[in-house]
DRENZA-417200 format. One line per 4 residues: number of its first residue (from 1); their letters; for each residue x negated, y, z of C-alpha. Coordinates in Angstrom, 1 decimal. Each point is the difference from the previous one (the first is absolute). Layout:
% residues N
NUM) a) X Y Z ~ ...
% end
This chain:
% residues 167
1) xxxx) 17.4 -25.6 45.0 ~ 3.1 -0.6 2.1 ~ -0.2 -3.7 0.9 ~ 3.8 -0.3 0.5
5) xxxx) 1.0 1.2 -3.4 ~ -3.1 -0.7 -2.1 ~ -0.1 3.6 -1.2 ~ -3.2 2.0 -0.4
9) xxxx) -0.5 3.5 -1.2 ~ -3.2 0.6 -2.0 ~ -1.8 2.9 -1.6 ~ 2.3 2.8 1.3
13) xxxx) -1.2 3.2 -1.5 ~ 1.6 3.2 1.1 ~ -0.3 3.3 -1.8 ~ 1.9 3.2 0.7
17) xxxx) 0.8 2.8 -2.2 ~ 1.1 3.6 0.6 ~ -0.6 1.0 3.6 ~ -1.3 -3.5 1.0
21) xxxx) 3.0 -0.9 2.1 ~ 2.2 -3.0 -0.5 ~ 3.8 0.2 -0.1 ~ 1.7 -0.7 3.3
25) xxxx) 0.6 -3.5 1.2 ~ 2.6 -1.8 -2.0 ~ 1.6 0.8 -3.3 ~ -3.1 -0.7 -2.0
29) xxxx) 0.2 -1.5 -3.5 ~ -1.4 -3.5 -0.6 ~ -0.9 -1.1 -3.5 ~ -0.6 -3.7 0.0
33) xxxx) -1.0 -2.7 -2.4 ~ -1.1 -3.7 0.2 ~ -3.5 0.0 -1.5 ~ 1.3 1.1 -3.4
37) xxxx) -0.1 3.4 -1.7 ~ 2.8 2.5 0.9 ~ 3.0 0.7 -2.2 ~ -0.8 3.5 -1.3
41) xxxx) 3.5 1.3 0.8 ~ -0.2 -1.3 3.6 ~ -3.4 1.7 0.6 ~ 1.3 3.3 -1.4
45) xxxx) 3.1 -0.2 2.1 ~ -1.9 -0.7 3.2 ~ -2.5 2.9 -0.6 ~ 2.8 2.4 -0.9
49) xxxx) 2.0 -0.9 3.1 ~ -3.1 0.5 2.2 ~ -0.7 3.4 -1.5 ~ 3.7 1.1 0.2
53) xxxx) 0.5 -1.1 3.6 ~ -3.5 0.9 1.3 ~ -0.5 -3.5 1.5 ~ -3.1 -2.2 -0.3
57) xxxx) -0.3 -2.5 -2.8 ~ -1.2 -3.5 1.0 ~ -1.1 -2.2 -3.0 ~ -0.1 -3.6 1.0
61) xxxx) -1.2 -3.1 -1.9 ~ 1.4 -3.1 1.8 ~ -2.2 -2.9 -1.0 ~ 0.2 -3.7 0.8
65) xxxx) -2.6 -1.2 2.5 ~ -1.6 -3.2 -1.2 ~ 1.0 -2.8 2.4 ~ -3.6 -1.3 0.3
69) xxxx) -1.8 1.1 3.1 ~ -3.4 -0.2 -1.7 ~ 1.2 2.5 -2.6 ~ 0.3 2.6 2.8
73) xxxx) -3.4 -1.0 1.5 ~ -1.8 0.2 -3.3 ~ 1.7 3.2 -1.1 ~ 1.9 -1.5 -2.9
77) xxxx) 3.3 1.4 1.3 ~ -1.0 3.5 -1.2 ~ -0.6 -0.1 -3.7 ~ -0.5 3.1 -2.1
81) xxxx) 3.0 1.3 -1.9 ~ 0.1 -0.3 -3.8 ~ -0.6 3.4 -1.7 ~ 3.7 0.2 -1.0
85) xxxx) 1.2 -0.7 3.6 ~ -2.6 2.4 1.5 ~ 1.1 2.8 -2.3 ~ 3.7 -0.7 0.7
89) xxxx) -0.6 0.1 3.7 ~ -2.1 3.2 -0.2 ~ 2.2 2.0 -2.3 ~ 2.8 0.9 2.4
93) xxxx) -2.5 0.6 2.8 ~ -2.0 2.5 -2.2 ~ 3.2 1.7 -1.2 ~ 1.5 0.4 3.4
97) xxxx) -3.3 1.2 1.5 ~ -0.4 2.6 -2.8 ~ 3.5 1.3 0.9 ~ -0.9 0.4 3.7
101) xxxx) 1.7 -3.1 1.4 ~ -1.7 -1.9 2.9 ~ -0.7 -3.5 -1.5 ~ -0.9 -3.3 1.6
105) xxxx) -1.0 -3.2 -1.9 ~ 0.5 -3.4 1.6 ~ -0.8 -3.5 -1.0 ~ 2.3 -2.3 2.0
109) xxxx) -1.2 -3.6 0.1 ~ 2.5 -2.7 1.1 ~ 1.0 -3.6 -0.5 ~ 3.6 1.4 -0.3
113) xxxx) 0.0 3.1 -2.1 ~ 3.7 0.8 0.2 ~ 0.0 -0.2 3.8 ~ -3.1 2.1 0.2
117) xxxx) 1.5 2.7 -2.1 ~ 3.1 0.1 2.2 ~ -2.1 0.1 3.1 ~ -2.1 2.9 -1.5
121) xxxx) 3.1 2.0 -0.7 ~ 1.4 -0.5 3.5 ~ -3.4 0.8 1.7 ~ -0.5 3.2 -2.0
125) xxxx) 3.6 1.1 0.3 ~ 0.1 0.6 -3.8 ~ 2.8 2.3 -1.3 ~ -0.2 -1.2 -3.6
129) xxxx) -1.4 -3.3 -1.3 ~ -0.7 0.0 -3.7 ~ -0.4 -3.6 -1.1 ~ -1.8 0.5 -3.2
133) xxxx) -1.9 -2.9 -1.5 ~ -0.1 -0.1 -3.8 ~ 2.8 -2.4 -1.0 ~ -2.0 -1.3 -2.9
137) xxxx) -2.6 -1.4 2.3 ~ 1.5 -0.8 3.4 ~ 1.8 -3.3 0.5 ~ 3.8 0.3 -0.1
141) xxxx) 0.5 -2.3 3.0 ~ -2.4 2.0 2.2 ~ 1.5 3.3 -1.0 ~ 3.6 -1.1 0.5
145) xxxx) -0.9 -1.5 3.4 ~ -1.7 3.2 1.0 ~ 2.9 2.2 -1.2 ~ 2.5 -2.0 1.9
149) xxxx) -2.0 0.0 3.2 ~ -0.6 3.7 0.0 ~ 3.7 0.7 -0.9 ~ 1.3 -2.3 2.7
153) xxxx) -2.6 0.6 2.8 ~ -0.9 3.7 -0.2 ~ 1.8 3.1 0.8 ~ -2.1 2.3 -2.1
157) xxxx) 0.8 1.2 -3.5 ~ -1.1 -2.5 -2.7 ~ -0.8 0.7 -3.7 ~ -0.3 -3.1 -2.2
161) xxxx) -1.7 0.0 -3.3 ~ 2.7 -2.3 -1.4 ~ 3.4 -1.2 1.1 ~ 0.5 -3.3 1.8
165) xxx) 2.3 -2.6 -1.6 ~ 3.4 -0.3 1.5 ~ 0.5 -2.8 2.5
% end
């Protein structure tokens, strides 16, 4: 965990398809959610884009790190996913892998999820961010805050699963 930002990456699993090589640095597709299932259209769009461009697909679940230090020490900061969430996170990975796309899964733990997502996009030099949590499940305030932050702070392409309200 980076002490300055409170961001930690956990359970990174990398699988490659095709010839085993990842796409070149930068330009990768990041499909992100906030500990809720993916919007089906968002996941499909991210996989299609990765296939068409030949870039890697990074599937990230940005989760809130509990603010209690004992939670981390005792291991309660990493709980198993519900079956619905696990299936939703696994589905685009399996589809992309079956189509020969290099895939990486990340669980990003942070006290500040939106800032952690922005930092991840900048560090990985993402070409397309697909912000794709299921709108029926994710909180509207969290989604709107994240959508505004990525729109205002990032230079990559951004695909949103629903439109932001006008200011």
